[in-house]
Biopython code that builds the backbone (N, CA, C, O; Angstrom):
import numpy as np
from Bio.PDB.StructureBuilder import StructureBuilder

atoms = [
    (1, "UNK", "N", (-1.047, 3.316, -28.611)),
    (1, "UNK", "CA", (-1.038, 4.762, -28.498)),
    (1, "UNK", "C", (-1.587, 5.162, -27.129)),
    (1, "UNK", "O", (-2.597, 4.622, -26.677)),
    (2, "UNK", "N", (-0.933, 6.089, -26.487)),
    (2, "UNK", "CA", (-1.340, 6.516, -25.155)),
    (2, "UNK", "C", (-2.347, 7.657, -25.248)),
    (2, "UNK", "O", (-2.224, 8.555, -26.081)),
    (3, "UNK", "N", (-3.337, 7.598, -24.378)),
    (3, "UNK", "CA", (-4.359, 8.641, -24.343)),
    (3, "UNK", "C", (-3.749, 9.951, -23.843)),
    (3, "UNK", "O", (-2.874, 9.954, -22.977)),
    (4, "UNK", "N", (-4.223, 11.052, -24.398)),
    (4, "UNK", "CA", (-3.756, 12.356, -23.946)),
    (4, "UNK", "C", (-4.194, 12.603, -22.512)),
    (4, "UNK", "O", (-5.329, 12.307, -22.139)),
    (5, "UNK", "N", (-3.300, 13.139, -21.723)),
    (5, "UNK", "CA", (-3.601, 13.453, -20.330)),
    (5, "UNK", "C", (-3.770, 14.958, -20.192)),
    (5, "UNK", "O", (-2.906, 15.729, -20.608)),
    (6, "UNK", "N", (-4.880, 15.365, -19.612)),
    (6, "UNK", "CA", (-5.134, 16.788, -19.412)),
    (6, "UNK", "C", (-4.722, 17.254, -18.026)),
    (6, "UNK", "O", (-4.496, 18.444, -17.805)),
    (7, "UNK", "N", (-4.624, 16.308, -17.086)),
    (7, "UNK", "CA", (-4.271, 16.643, -15.712)),
    (7, "UNK", "C", (-3.100, 15.773, -15.275)),
    (7, "UNK", "O", (-2.997, 14.607, -15.658)),
    (8, "UNK", "N", (-2.232, 16.350, -14.478)),
    (8, "UNK", "CA", (-1.140, 15.572, -13.907)),
    (8, "UNK", "C", (-1.689, 14.596, -12.890)),
    (8, "UNK", "O", (-2.677, 14.882, -12.214)),
    (9, "UNK", "N", (-1.061, 13.462, -12.783)),
    (9, "UNK", "CA", (-1.427, 12.489, -11.754)),
    (9, "UNK", "C", (-0.621, 12.847, -10.516)),
    (9, "UNK", "O", (0.609, 12.821, -10.555)),
    (10, "UNK", "N", (-1.291, 13.180, -9.417)),
    (10, "UNK", "CA", (-0.548, 13.595, -8.223)),
    (10, "UNK", "C", (0.222, 12.430, -7.606)),
    (10, "UNK", "O", (-0.187, 11.273, -7.697)),
    (11, "UNK", "N", (1.301, 12.753, -7.002)),
    (11, "UNK", "CA", (2.104, 11.756, -6.302)),
    (11, "UNK", "C", (1.284, 11.188, -5.136)),
    (11, "UNK", "O", (0.566, 11.929, -4.465)),
    (12, "UNK", "N", (1.389, 9.884, -4.898)),
    (12, "UNK", "CA", (0.666, 9.286, -3.765)),
    (12, "UNK", "C", (1.344, 9.516, -2.420)),
    (12, "UNK", "O", (0.902, 8.979, -1.404)),
    (13, "UNK", "N", (2.403, 10.302, -2.404)),
    (13, "UNK", "CA", (3.146, 10.552, -1.165)),
    (13, "UNK", "C", (2.222, 11.110, -0.089)),
    (13, "UNK", "O", (1.418, 12.006, -0.343)),
    (14, "UNK", "N", (2.354, 10.556, 1.137)),
    (14, "UNK", "CA", (1.548, 11.013, 2.265)),
    (14, "UNK", "C", (2.402, 11.706, 3.311)),
    (14, "UNK", "O", (1.912, 12.051, 4.386)),
    (15, "UNK", "N", (3.676, 11.911, 3.002)),
    (15, "UNK", "CA", (4.569, 12.603, 3.929)),
    (15, "UNK", "C", (5.066, 11.736, 5.067)),
    (15, "UNK", "O", (5.593, 12.255, 6.050)),
    (16, "UNK", "N", (4.910, 10.430, 4.957)),
    (16, "UNK", "CA", (5.417, 9.488, 5.963)),
    (16, "UNK", "C", (6.539, 8.714, 5.283)),
    (16, "UNK", "O", (6.340, 7.584, 4.837)),
    (17, "UNK", "N", (7.680, 9.306, 5.209)),
    (17, "UNK", "CA", (8.756, 8.786, 4.366)),
    (17, "UNK", "C", (9.729, 7.921, 5.158)),
    (17, "UNK", "O", (10.826, 8.345, 5.518)),
    (18, "UNK", "N", (9.287, 6.697, 5.414)),
    (18, "UNK", "CA", (10.123, 5.670, 6.049)),
    (18, "UNK", "C", (9.903, 4.384, 5.270)),
    (18, "UNK", "O", (8.827, 4.166, 4.715)),
    (19, "UNK", "N", (10.911, 3.543, 5.229)),
    (19, "UNK", "CA", (10.757, 2.282, 4.509)),
    (19, "UNK", "C", (10.565, 1.130, 5.489)),
    (19, "UNK", "O", (11.066, 1.145, 6.613)),
    (20, "UNK", "N", (9.820, 0.130, 5.019)),
    (20, "UNK", "CA", (9.637, -1.070, 5.824)),
    (20, "UNK", "C", (10.770, -2.040, 5.534)),
    (20, "UNK", "O", (11.701, -1.707, 4.800)),
    (21, "UNK", "N", (10.699, -3.233, 6.103)),
    (21, "UNK", "CA", (11.791, -4.192, 5.932)),
    (21, "UNK", "C", (11.894, -4.737, 4.507)),
    (21, "UNK", "O", (12.895, -5.367, 4.166)),
    (22, "UNK", "N", (10.883, -4.508, 3.670)),
    (22, "UNK", "CA", (10.931, -4.956, 2.271)),
    (22, "UNK", "C", (11.351, -3.826, 1.329)),
    (22, "UNK", "O", (11.493, -4.049, 0.127)),
    (23, "UNK", "N", (11.550, -2.625, 1.857)),
    (23, "UNK", "CA", (12.014, -1.516, 1.044)),
    (23, "UNK", "C", (10.917, -0.621, 0.503)),
    (23, "UNK", "O", (11.191, 0.271, -0.300)),
    (24, "UNK", "N", (9.669, -0.840, 0.929)),
    (24, "UNK", "CA", (8.559, -0.003, 0.490)),
    (24, "UNK", "C", (8.305, 1.103, 1.511)),
    (24, "UNK", "O", (8.454, 0.896, 2.716)),
    (25, "UNK", "N", (7.925, 2.264, 1.023)),
    (25, "UNK", "CA", (7.593, 3.378, 1.899)),
    (25, "UNK", "C", (6.352, 3.007, 2.708)),
    (25, "UNK", "O", (5.379, 2.510, 2.140)),
    (26, "UNK", "N", (6.365, 3.237, 4.015)),
    (26, "UNK", "CA", (5.206, 2.885, 4.841)),
    (26, "UNK", "C", (4.040, 3.841, 4.619)),
    (26, "UNK", "O", (2.908, 3.520, 4.981)),
    (27, "UNK", "N", (4.290, 4.991, 4.041)),
    (27, "UNK", "CA", (3.228, 5.948, 3.785)),
    (27, "UNK", "C", (2.485, 5.695, 2.489)),
    (27, "UNK", "O", (1.255, 5.693, 2.465)),
    (28, "UNK", "N", (3.227, 5.480, 1.408)),
    (28, "UNK", "CA", (2.582, 5.358, 0.093)),
    (28, "UNK", "C", (2.776, 3.990, -0.541)),
    (28, "UNK", "O", (2.157, 3.707, -1.566)),
    (29, "UNK", "N", (3.609, 3.135, 0.028)),
    (29, "UNK", "CA", (3.868, 1.777, -0.454)),
    (29, "UNK", "C", (4.621, 1.726, -1.785)),
    (29, "UNK", "O", (4.559, 0.721, -2.493)),
    (30, "UNK", "N", (5.329, 2.804, -2.126)),
    (30, "UNK", "CA", (6.137, 2.780, -3.343)),
    (30, "UNK", "C", (7.548, 2.296, -3.022)),
    (30, "UNK", "O", (8.042, 2.462, -1.906)),
    (31, "UNK", "N", (8.180, 1.697, -4.022)),
    (31, "UNK", "CA", (9.582, 1.296, -3.885)),
    (31, "UNK", "C", (10.463, 2.537, -4.025)),
    (31, "UNK", "O", (9.999, 3.618, -4.388)),
    (32, "UNK", "N", (11.713, 2.351, -3.732)),
    (32, "UNK", "CA", (12.664, 3.461, -3.856)),
    (32, "UNK", "C", (12.687, 4.005, -5.289)),
    (32, "UNK", "O", (12.628, 5.217, -5.498)),
    (33, "UNK", "N", (12.773, 3.112, -6.263)),
    (33, "UNK", "CA", (12.796, 3.531, -7.665)),
    (33, "UNK", "C", (11.510, 4.285, -8.025)),
    (33, "UNK", "O", (11.556, 5.308, -8.709)),
    (34, "UNK", "N", (10.383, 3.783, -7.568)),
    (34, "UNK", "CA", (9.102, 4.436, -7.874)),
    (34, "UNK", "C", (9.027, 5.829, -7.255)),
    (34, "UNK", "O", (8.473, 6.747, -7.859)),
    (35, "UNK", "N", (9.577, 5.990, -6.063)),
    (35, "UNK", "CA", (9.564, 7.308, -5.416)),
    (35, "UNK", "C", (10.505, 8.279, -6.116)),
    (35, "UNK", "O", (10.124, 9.408, -6.422)),
    (36, "UNK", "N", (11.728, 7.841, -6.367)),
    (36, "UNK", "CA", (12.739, 8.737, -6.921)),
    (36, "UNK", "C", (12.476, 9.124, -8.369)),
    (36, "UNK", "O", (12.877, 10.205, -8.801)),
    (37, "UNK", "N", (11.812, 8.264, -9.121)),
    (37, "UNK", "CA", (11.608, 8.519, -10.551)),
    (37, "UNK", "C", (10.167, 8.882, -10.897)),
    (37, "UNK", "O", (9.795, 8.844, -12.070)),
    (38, "UNK", "N", (9.358, 9.230, -9.915)),
    (38, "UNK", "CA", (7.934, 9.489, -10.141)),
    (38, "UNK", "C", (7.693, 10.471, -11.289)),
    (38, "UNK", "O", (6.845, 10.218, -12.145)),
    (39, "UNK", "N", (8.408, 11.559, -11.318)),
    (39, "UNK", "CA", (8.170, 12.597, -12.330)),
    (39, "UNK", "C", (8.630, 12.179, -13.726)),
    (39, "UNK", "O", (8.221, 12.781, -14.719)),
    (40, "UNK", "N", (9.461, 11.173, -13.804)),
    (40, "UNK", "CA", (9.940, 10.694, -15.101)),
    (40, "UNK", "C", (9.015, 9.651, -15.726)),
    (40, "UNK", "O", (9.101, 9.387, -16.926)),
    (41, "UNK", "N", (8.129, 9.058, -14.921)),
    (41, "UNK", "CA", (7.222, 8.042, -15.441)),
    (41, "UNK", "C", (6.114, 8.682, -16.263)),
    (41, "UNK", "O", (5.720, 9.822, -16.016)),
    (42, "UNK", "N", (5.616, 7.936, -17.242)),
    (42, "UNK", "CA", (4.475, 8.408, -18.031)),
    (42, "UNK", "C", (3.227, 8.309, -17.162)),
    (42, "UNK", "O", (3.242, 7.587, -16.165)),
    (43, "UNK", "N", (2.149, 9.008, -17.504)),
    (43, "UNK", "CA", (0.913, 8.885, -16.733)),
    (43, "UNK", "C", (0.407, 7.437, -16.635)),
    (43, "UNK", "O", (-0.127, 7.038, -15.600)),
    (44, "UNK", "N", (0.572, 6.662, -17.692)),
    (44, "UNK", "CA", (0.165, 5.255, -17.651)),
    (44, "UNK", "C", (0.987, 4.491, -16.623)),
    (44, "UNK", "O", (0.448, 3.689, -15.860)),
    (45, "UNK", "N", (2.289, 4.741, -16.603)),
    (45, "UNK", "CA", (3.146, 4.092, -15.615)),
    (45, "UNK", "C", (2.790, 4.542, -14.201)),
    (45, "UNK", "O", (2.791, 3.729, -13.277)),
    (46, "UNK", "N", (2.487, 5.820, -14.023)),
    (46, "UNK", "CA", (2.110, 6.334, -12.709)),
    (46, "UNK", "C", (0.820, 5.672, -12.215)),
    (46, "UNK", "O", (0.722, 5.300, -11.045)),
    (47, "UNK", "N", (-0.161, 5.526, -13.094)),
    (47, "UNK", "CA", (-1.410, 4.854, -12.694)),
    (47, "UNK", "C", (-1.137, 3.407, -12.307)),
    (47, "UNK", "O", (-1.726, 2.897, -11.354)),
    (48, "UNK", "N", (-0.252, 2.747, -13.036)),
    (48, "UNK", "CA", (0.090, 1.367, -12.718)),
    (48, "UNK", "C", (0.784, 1.283, -11.362)),
    (48, "UNK", "O", (0.520, 0.361, -10.590)),
    (49, "UNK", "N", (1.659, 2.224, -11.065)),
    (49, "UNK", "CA", (2.341, 2.249, -9.767)),
    (49, "UNK", "C", (1.319, 2.442, -8.646)),
    (49, "UNK", "O", (1.419, 1.790, -7.607)),
    (50, "UNK", "N", (0.357, 3.312, -8.838)),
    (50, "UNK", "CA", (-0.680, 3.523, -7.825)),
    (50, "UNK", "C", (-1.483, 2.241, -7.619)),
    (50, "UNK", "O", (-1.830, 1.901, -6.488)),
    (51, "UNK", "N", (-1.778, 1.533, -8.700)),
    (51, "UNK", "CA", (-2.496, 0.255, -8.593)),
    (51, "UNK", "C", (-1.664, -0.750, -7.786)),
    (51, "UNK", "O", (-2.188, -1.440, -6.911)),
    (52, "UNK", "N", (-0.362, -0.824, -8.090)),
    (52, "UNK", "CA", (0.522, -1.721, -7.352)),
    (52, "UNK", "C", (0.585, -1.357, -5.873)),
    (52, "UNK", "O", (0.609, -2.236, -5.011)),
    (53, "UNK", "N", (0.611, -0.056, -5.583)),
    (53, "UNK", "CA", (0.656, 0.399, -4.185)),
    (53, "UNK", "C", (-0.592, -0.041, -3.430)),
    (53, "UNK", "O", (-0.503, -0.463, -2.277)),
    (54, "UNK", "N", (-1.742, 0.055, -4.066)),
    (54, "UNK", "CA", (-2.987, -0.399, -3.422)),
    (54, "UNK", "C", (-2.932, -1.892, -3.145)),
    (54, "UNK", "O", (-3.342, -2.340, -2.075)),
    (55, "UNK", "N", (-2.425, -2.669, -4.105)),
    (55, "UNK", "CA", (-2.309, -4.114, -3.901)),
    (55, "UNK", "C", (-1.344, -4.433, -2.766)),
    (55, "UNK", "O", (-1.607, -5.326, -1.961)),
    (56, "UNK", "N", (-0.243, -3.719, -2.696)),
    (56, "UNK", "CA", (0.727, -3.930, -1.607)),
    (56, "UNK", "C", (0.102, -3.622, -0.253)),
    (56, "UNK", "O", (0.312, -4.355, 0.713)),
    (57, "UNK", "N", (-0.668, -2.533, -0.184)),
    (57, "UNK", "CA", (-1.307, -2.153, 1.069)),
    (57, "UNK", "C", (-2.312, -3.215, 1.502)),
    (57, "UNK", "O", (-2.362, -3.576, 2.678)),
    (58, "UNK", "N", (-3.102, -3.713, 0.573)),
    (58, "UNK", "CA", (-4.091, -4.741, 0.899)),
    (58, "UNK", "C", (-3.389, -5.995, 1.413)),
    (58, "UNK", "O", (-3.813, -6.572, 2.415)),
    (59, "UNK", "N", (-2.319, -6.425, 0.737)),
    (59, "UNK", "CA", (-1.573, -7.604, 1.201)),
    (59, "UNK", "C", (-0.992, -7.378, 2.593)),
    (59, "UNK", "O", (-1.015, -8.275, 3.436)),
    (60, "UNK", "N", (-0.475, -6.181, 2.825)),
    (60, "UNK", "CA", (0.110, -5.859, 4.132)),
    (60, "UNK", "C", (-0.952, -5.905, 5.228)),
    (60, "UNK", "O", (-0.720, -6.469, 6.298)),
    (61, "UNK", "N", (-2.119, -5.308, 4.962)),
    (61, "UNK", "CA", (-3.189, -5.306, 5.957)),
    (61, "UNK", "C", (-3.705, -6.706, 6.236)),
    (61, "UNK", "O", (-3.988, -7.045, 7.385)),
    (62, "UNK", "N", (-3.831, -7.522, 5.201)),
    (62, "UNK", "CA", (-4.266, -8.911, 5.395)),
    (62, "UNK", "C", (-3.261, -9.687, 6.222)),
    (62, "UNK", "O", (-3.644, -10.459, 7.102)),
    (63, "UNK", "N", (-1.969, -9.490, 5.950)),
    (63, "UNK", "CA", (-0.931, -10.190, 6.712)),
    (63, "UNK", "C", (-0.947, -9.746, 8.171)),
    (63, "UNK", "O", (-0.810, -10.576, 9.069)),
    (64, "UNK", "N", (-1.112, -8.452, 8.415)),
    (64, "UNK", "CA", (-1.170, -7.953, 9.794)),
    (64, "UNK", "C", (-2.379, -8.529, 10.524)),
    (64, "UNK", "O", (-2.287, -8.885, 11.699)),
    (65, "UNK", "N", (-3.501, -8.621, 9.836)),
    (65, "UNK", "CA", (-4.712, -9.178, 10.445)),
    (65, "UNK", "C", (-4.509, -10.657, 10.771)),
    (65, "UNK", "O", (-4.895, -11.116, 11.846)),
    (66, "UNK", "N", (-3.900, -11.406, 9.841)),
    (66, "UNK", "CA", (-3.637, -12.822, 10.076)),
    (66, "UNK", "C", (-2.669, -13.010, 11.237)),
    (66, "UNK", "O", (-2.853, -13.912, 12.055)),
    (67, "UNK", "N", (-1.641, -12.170, 11.319)),
    (67, "UNK", "CA", (-0.690, -12.266, 12.425)),
    (67, "UNK", "C", (-1.348, -11.938, 13.759)),
    (67, "UNK", "O", (-1.070, -12.595, 14.762)),
    (68, "UNK", "N", (-2.211, -10.935, 13.783)),
    (68, "UNK", "CA", (-2.900, -10.563, 15.017)),
    (68, "UNK", "C", (-3.834, -11.682, 15.458)),
    (68, "UNK", "O", (-3.946, -11.972, 16.650)),
    (69, "UNK", "N", (-4.503, -12.308, 14.498)),
    (69, "UNK", "CA", (-5.399, -13.419, 14.822)),
    (69, "UNK", "C", (-4.609, -14.606, 15.363)),
    (69, "UNK", "O", (-5.024, -15.240, 16.334)),
    (70, "UNK", "N", (-3.477, -14.906, 14.740)),
    (70, "UNK", "CA", (-2.635, -16.008, 15.213)),
    (70, "UNK", "C", (-2.113, -15.720, 16.615)),
    (70, "UNK", "O", (-2.077, -16.616, 17.459)),
    (71, "UNK", "N", (-1.706, -14.477, 16.873)),
    (71, "UNK", "CA", (-1.246, -14.104, 18.213)),
    (71, "UNK", "C", (-2.368, -14.235, 19.230)),
    (71, "UNK", "O", (-2.144, -14.721, 20.339)),
    (72, "UNK", "N", (-3.572, -13.808, 18.866)),
    (72, "UNK", "CA", (-4.713, -13.898, 19.778)),
    (72, "UNK", "C", (-5.023, -15.352, 20.089)),
    (72, "UNK", "O", (-5.303, -15.697, 21.237)),
    (73, "UNK", "N", (-4.975, -16.205, 19.072)),
    (73, "UNK", "CA", (-5.252, -17.624, 19.297)),
    (73, "UNK", "C", (-4.160, -18.272, 20.135)),
    (73, "UNK", "O", (-4.444, -19.142, 20.959)),
    (74, "UNK", "N", (-2.918, -17.857, 19.934)),
    (74, "UNK", "CA", (-1.813, -18.397, 20.724)),
    (74, "UNK", "C", (-1.929, -17.989, 22.185)),
    (74, "UNK", "O", (-1.441, -18.698, 23.066)),
    (75, "UNK", "N", (-2.567, -16.855, 22.453)),
    (75, "UNK", "CA", (-2.757, -16.378, 23.819)),
    (75, "UNK", "C", (-4.062, -16.863, 24.420)),
    (75, "UNK", "O", (-4.452, -16.415, 25.498)),
    (76, "UNK", "N", (-4.745, -17.774, 23.736)),
    (76, "UNK", "CA", (-5.967, -18.349, 24.276)),
    (76, "UNK", "C", (-7.220, -17.547, 24.036)),
    (76, "UNK", "O", (-8.262, -17.861, 24.612)),
    (77, "UNK", "N", (-7.162, -16.522, 23.207)),
    (77, "UNK", "CA", (-8.348, -15.737, 22.884)),
    (77, "UNK", "C", (-9.020, -16.360, 21.673)),
    (77, "UNK", "O", (-8.348, -16.832, 20.756)),
    (78, "UNK", "N", (-10.351, -16.360, 21.671)),
    (78, "UNK", "CA", (-11.080, -16.959, 20.546)),
    (78, "UNK", "C", (-11.023, -16.104, 19.300)),
    (78, "UNK", "O", (-10.810, -16.623, 18.205)),
    (79, "UNK", "N", (-11.210, -14.799, 19.445)),
    (79, "UNK", "CA", (-11.243, -13.915, 18.277)),
    (79, "UNK", "C", (-10.874, -12.507, 18.700)),
    (79, "UNK", "O", (-10.887, -12.167, 19.883)),
    (80, "UNK", "N", (-10.552, -11.713, 17.727)),
    (80, "UNK", "CA", (-10.272, -10.301, 17.970)),
    (80, "UNK", "C", (-11.576, -9.520, 17.930)),
    (80, "UNK", "O", (-12.552, -9.989, 17.345)),
    (81, "UNK", "N", (-11.615, -8.337, 18.540)),
    (81, "UNK", "CA", (-12.809, -7.506, 18.435)),
    (81, "UNK", "C", (-13.100, -7.178, 16.974)),
    (81, "UNK", "O", (-12.180, -6.948, 16.190)),
    (82, "UNK", "N", (-14.376, -7.158, 16.614)),
    (82, "UNK", "CA", (-14.766, -6.857, 15.239)),
    (82, "UNK", "C", (-14.497, -5.397, 14.923)),
    (82, "UNK", "O", (-14.725, -4.510, 15.745)),
    (83, "UNK", "N", (-14.012, -5.173, 13.722)),
    (83, "UNK", "CA", (-13.781, -3.833, 13.217)),
    (83, "UNK", "C", (-14.366, -3.774, 11.820)),
    (83, "UNK", "O", (-13.823, -4.405, 10.913)),
    (84, "UNK", "N", (-15.462, -3.034, 11.605)),
    (84, "UNK", "CA", (-16.112, -3.013, 10.288)),
    (84, "UNK", "C", (-15.192, -2.554, 9.157)),
    (84, "UNK", "O", (-15.386, -2.960, 8.011)),
    (85, "UNK", "N", (-14.207, -1.726, 9.450)),
    (85, "UNK", "CA", (-13.304, -1.243, 8.402)),
    (85, "UNK", "C", (-12.492, -2.394, 7.814)),
    (85, "UNK", "O", (-12.154, -2.367, 6.630)),
    (86, "UNK", "N", (-12.177, -3.404, 8.623)),
    (86, "UNK", "CA", (-11.374, -4.506, 8.149)),
    (86, "UNK", "C", (-12.113, -5.395, 7.168)),
    (86, "UNK", "O", (-11.486, -6.133, 6.409)),
    (87, "UNK", "N", (-13.434, -5.337, 7.174)),
    (87, "UNK", "CA", (-14.218, -6.152, 6.267)),
    (87, "UNK", "C", (-13.958, -5.802, 4.813)),
    (87, "UNK", "O", (-14.220, -6.619, 3.930)),
    (88, "UNK", "N", (-13.448, -4.608, 4.543)),
    (88, "UNK", "CA", (-13.158, -4.200, 3.172)),
    (88, "UNK", "C", (-12.011, -4.989, 2.580)),
    (88, "UNK", "O", (-11.891, -5.081, 1.358)),
    (89, "UNK", "N", (-11.174, -5.555, 3.415)),
    (89, "UNK", "CA", (-9.998, -6.266, 2.923)),
    (89, "UNK", "C", (-10.180, -7.712, 3.188)),
    (89, "UNK", "O", (-9.307, -8.515, 2.856)),
]
sb = StructureBuilder()
sb.init_structure("model")
sb.init_model(0)
sb.init_chain("A")
sb.init_seg("    ")
for serial, (resi, resn, name, xyz) in enumerate(atoms, 1):
    if name == "N":
        sb.init_residue(resn, " ", resi, " ")
    sb.init_atom(name, np.array(xyz, "f"), 0.0, 1.0, " ", f" {name:<3s}", serial, name[0])
structure = sb.get_structure()
């Protein structure tokens, strides 16, 4: 049984509506189906989509960091400048 929802779950759209090479929106990390059918999903499904979007973003940021580190090492640099925000991922 699904819990009653008193408030709508807002769309995670950030107004940056472009897709990456994997088909996810670069702004909110939703797939095409998730974007187009947002209003048709139940609140439970919407929360799950938001959870998936966060996981996709974390994976993307980790991959970008690994690629930047590999590029820096290939160019003879020991390490990239420290950024405290990156420590969260």
